[in-house]
C-alpha positions, -999 to 999 in steps of 0.1 A, spaced: 425 -852 -220 399 -845 -247 367 -864 -238 354 -860 -274 380 -887 -285 360 -911 -263 332 -909 -291 354 -909 -322 348 -938 -346 318 -949 -326 288 -935 -346 277 -917 -314 282 -882 -301 285 -871 -266 264 -844 -248 271 -831 -213 245 -816 -190 247 -793 -165 225 -773 -137 234 -735 -137 226 -714 -108 218 -676 -111 250 -658 -110 239 -638 -79 229 -669 -61 263 -684 -70 281 -652 -57 262 -655 -26 270 -689 -20 305 -685 -27 308 -657 -1 293 -677 24 316 -708 15 347 -685 20 335 -672 54 324 -708 64 362 -719 54 378 -687 73 394 -674 41 414 -644 55 406 -623 23 369 -620 33 374 -618 71 352 -589 84 339 -585 51 300 -578 44 285 -593 15 282 -560 -2 319 -553 2 325 -588 -12 304 -581 -42 325 -549 -50 358 -565 -42 382 -580 -66 377 -613 -50 340 -619 -63 338 -637 -94 331 -617 -125 312 -637 -152 336 -669 -148 318 -689 -172 316 -664 -201 354 -658 -194 362 -693 -196 342 -701 -227 354 -671 -246 389 -672 -232 386 -636 -220 401 -636 -185 410 -601 -182 393 -568 -192 354 -561 -198 329 -587 -208 307 -572 -235 274 -584 -250 292 -601 -278 311 -623 -252 278 -634 -237 262 -641 -272 295 -663 -280 294 -682 -246 255 -686 -248 257 -702 -284 288 -723 -277 274 -734 -242 238 -742 -260 254 -763 -286 276 -784 -265 257 -788 -232 220 -795 -223 214 -767 -195 191 -769 -165 185 -743 -140 189 -748 -106 158 -726 -95 137 -746 -119 153 -782 -105 122 -804 -111 117 -791 -147 152 -792 -156 155 -828 -143 124 -837 -165 141 -822 -192 174 -843 -188 151 -874 -182 133 -868 -216 164 -859 -237 185 -889 -222 154 -913 -221 159 -919 -184 126 -939 -171 126 -927 -134 142 -897 -120 121 -898 -87 150 -909 -67 172 -880 -80 148 -855 -72 139 -867 -36 176 -867 -28 178 -829 -33 169 -809 -1 149 -782 -20 130 -804 -46 99 -807 -24 98 -770 -16 102 -754 -53 78 -725 -45 95 -718 -10 129 -719 -26 120 -697 -57 107 -671 -31 139 -674 -10 163 -672 -40 144 -640 -53 147 -625 -18 184 -631 -15 191 -617 -52 172 -585 -43 192 -579 -10 225 -587 -29 217 -562 -57 212 -534 -30 
C-alpha cells in the first residue's frame, strides 16, 4: 500500500516523523530482547560475542533505504540514506527526547505535548539517561 496516495489531489503533502536511537543502543536493546525471549541463537552468548556475530544487525536502516541487503556499506550508502531520510522524514533523537518532541510540536503545530513527555519513563531524567547511554555505548565498543 502506497501511503503517498492518501495525499494525491488534496493539495497537501504528508510528512512522517520518527525517533531514532543510537545504533549501539539499538544493538544493546536487541540483544537483551533476544535474551529475554529465550532465542536459542543467543543462548550463552555475551554481548561482545553477539556484536561480532552474524545475528547482530548491520546498518539495517541504511541497507533498507539504499536497497543494499548484502555486501559492504560505504560512505556513499550513508550519504544517500541520510539525504533520502532527511527529505522524507522529520527525525528526532531518542537521547534528545524532550528536544525532539519540542521539534515535532513546532513543526506540526501541536499545542501541548506535556502529556506525551510525561508518559515516557526517561523524560524527567534526561541527564541521567544520557550518562547511562554513554556508559553502555562505551562498554559495547570495548
